C-alpha positions in Angstrom: 65.3 -42.2 53.7 64.2 -44.5 56.4 61.4 -46.8 57.4 59.5 -46.6 60.7 56.6 -48.4 62.2 53.3 -46.4 62.7 54.1 -46.0 66.4 57.6 -44.9 65.7 56.5 -42.5 63.0 53.9 -41.0 65.3 56.6 -40.4 68.0 59.0 -39.1 65.3 56.5 -36.5 64.1 55.1 -35.7 67.5 51.6 -36.6 66.5 49.1 -39.5 67.1 48.9 -42.8 65.4 45.6 -41.9 63.9 47.2 -38.8 62.3 49.8 -41.1 60.7 47.1 -43.3 59.3 45.2 -40.3 58.0 48.3 -39.0 56.2 48.9 -42.4 54.7 45.3 -42.4 53.4 45.7 -38.9 52.0 48.9 -39.9 50.3 51.1 -37.4 52.2 53.1 -40.3 53.6 54.2 -43.4 51.8 53.9 -46.8 53.4 54.6 -50.5 52.7 54.0 -53.9 54.3 57.1 -55.6 55.6 56.8 -58.9 57.5 53.1 -58.3 58.0 53.7 -54.8 59.6 52.9 -51.5 58.0 56.0 -49.4 57.7 56.1 -45.6 57.0 58.7 -44.4 54.6 60.3 -41.2 55.8 62.2 -39.0 53.3 64.2 -35.9 54.1 61.6 -33.7 52.3 58.7 -35.2 54.4 60.7 -34.7 57.5 61.2 -31.0 56.8 57.5 -30.4 56.0 56.4 -32.3 59.1 58.8 -30.3 61.3 57.4 -27.0 60.0 53.8 -28.2 60.4 54.5 -29.3 64.0 56.2 -26.0 64.8 53.3 -24.0 63.5 50.9 -26.2 65.5 52.9 -25.8 68.7 53.1 -22.0 68.2 49.3 -21.8 68.4 48.8 -23.8 71.5 46.4 -22.5 74.2 49.3 -21.6 76.4 50.7 -19.3 73.8 47.3 -17.6 73.4 47.0 -17.2 77.1 50.5 -15.6 77.4 49.7 -13.3 74.5 46.5 -12.2 76.3 48.4 -11.6 79.5 50.9 -9.5 77.6 48.1 -7.4 76.0 46.5 -6.9 79.4 49.8 -6.0 81.0 50.4 -3.4 78.3 46.9 -1.9 78.8 47.5 -1.7 82.5 50.9 0.0 82.1 49.2 2.6 79.8 46.5 3.1 82.4 49.1 3.5 85.2 50.9 6.1 83.1 47.7 8.1 82.7 46.9 7.9 86.4 50.4 9.1 87.3 50.0 12.1 85.0 46.6 12.9 86.5 48.1 12.6 90.0 50.9 15.0 89.1 48.4 17.4 87.8 46.2 17.2 90.9 49.3 17.7 93.1 50.3 20.8 91.2 46.8 22.2 91.4 46.8 21.6 95.1 50.1 23.3 95.6 48.8 26.4 93.7 45.6 26.5 95.8 47.7 26.3 99.0 49.9 29.2 97.8 46.9 31.3 96.8 45.2 30.6 100.2 48.4 31.5 102.1 48.6 34.8 100.2 45.0 35.6 101.1 45.6 34.9 104.8 48.7 37.0 104.8 46.8 39.9 103.2 44.1 39.5 105.8 46.6 39.8 108.6 48.2 42.8 106.9 44.8 44.5 106.7 44.1 43.7 110.3 47.5 45.2 111.3 46.7 48.4 109.4 43.3 48.7 111.0 44.9 48.2 114.5 47.5 50.9 113.7 44.7 53.3 112.7 42.8 52.6 115.9 45.9 53.2 118.0 46.7 56.4 116.1 43.1 57.6 116.7 43.3 56.8 120.4 46.6 58.6 120.7 45.1 61.7 119.1 42.1 61.6 121.4 44.3 61.5 124.5 46.4 64.3 123.2 43.4 66.5 122.6 41.7 65.5 125.9 38.5 64.9 124.0 35.9 62.8 125.8 34.6 59.8 123.8 30.9 59.7 123.3 30.5 56.1 122.4 26.7 56.0 122.5 26.4 58.7 119.9 25.9 57.5 116.4 28.7 58.3 114.0 28.2 61.5 112.0 30.2 63.1 109.2 31.5 66.6 109.7 29.9 69.6 108.0 30.8 73.2 108.6 28.7 76.3 108.1 29.8 79.2 106.0 30.6 81.2 109.1 31.2 78.5 111.7 30.7 79.3 115.4 34.0 79.6 117.3 34.4 76.7 119.7 37.3 76.3 122.0 37.6 72.5 122.0 37.0 69.6 119.5 33.3 69.0 118.7 31.6 66.1 117.0 30.3 66.7 113.5 26.8 65.8 114.6 26.7 68.5 117.3 28.4 71.0 115.1 25.9 70.5 112.2 23.0 71.3 114.5 24.2 74.9 114.7 24.4 75.3 111.0 21.7 76.6 108.6 22.8 74.7 105.5 20.3 73.0 103.3 20.0 69.3 103.3 21.6 69.1 99.9 24.5 71.2 101.0 24.9 69.2 104.2 25.1 65.9 102.2 27.9 67.3 100.0 29.9 68.6 103.0 29.5 65.3 104.8 30.7 63.4 101.7 33.8 65.6 101.6 34.7 65.1 105.3 34.1 61.3 105.0 36.4 61.1 102.0 39.2 63.1 103.6 38.9 61.6 107.1 41.7 59.1 106.8 44.1 61.5 105.0 43.6 64.9 106.6 45.3 65.5 110.0 42.7 68.2 110.8 40.0 65.6 110.9 39.9 63.4 114.1 38.1 60.1 113.8 37.0 58.2 116.9 35.4 54.9 116.1 32.8 55.9 113.6 32.6 59.5 114.6 34.3 62.6 113.2 35.5 65.5 115.3 36.6 69.0 114.5 39.1 71.2 116.3 37.8 74.6 115.2 40.1 76.5 117.5 43.2 75.0 115.9 42.3 74.3 112.2 40.5 76.0 109.3 38.0 73.8 107.4 36.7 76.4 105.0 38.1 74.4 102.0 35.7 71.5 102.9 32.6 73.6 103.2 
């Protein structure tokens, strides 16, 4: 136990002189007059309680609340950053998939174009071999054959050939559909552009009539 002046007691507890006087009035601190000066009696028990109170008071200072707020905001920002990083990865993966899909479509387009070019070259090659003149002004016609086709010595277009037939319109439509369906598969059928030609002196087309 020791005796301290009010000023020394305030410094000892880390509080103001007014707080010391208030504690004396409340009875939480003992005091006495010595040589005309008020002295505060400090016991070990009072020192321990005062230290705890001061520690709790300091732990709730504005600075501590400010740092706590910053920590909460920092945590919230970190969580938001994690979400944005996940969304970014998802968008990047989607973009890669779209690019792969577009590349496949472009490759398929080029393959189709190559196949069309091969067909055109093949058709031109057949035309030269058969010495068949190209009638580019004539509208494309599907080939039909009569039951007893007239014998012709060189290839003839379907349109011209059909003019010599006596089939009904219904019969002609069916025959045209057959030739059109078989045009790309049957070597007997010569296709120049959008026209179909027959080589009656070389091939028999009775199965398509």
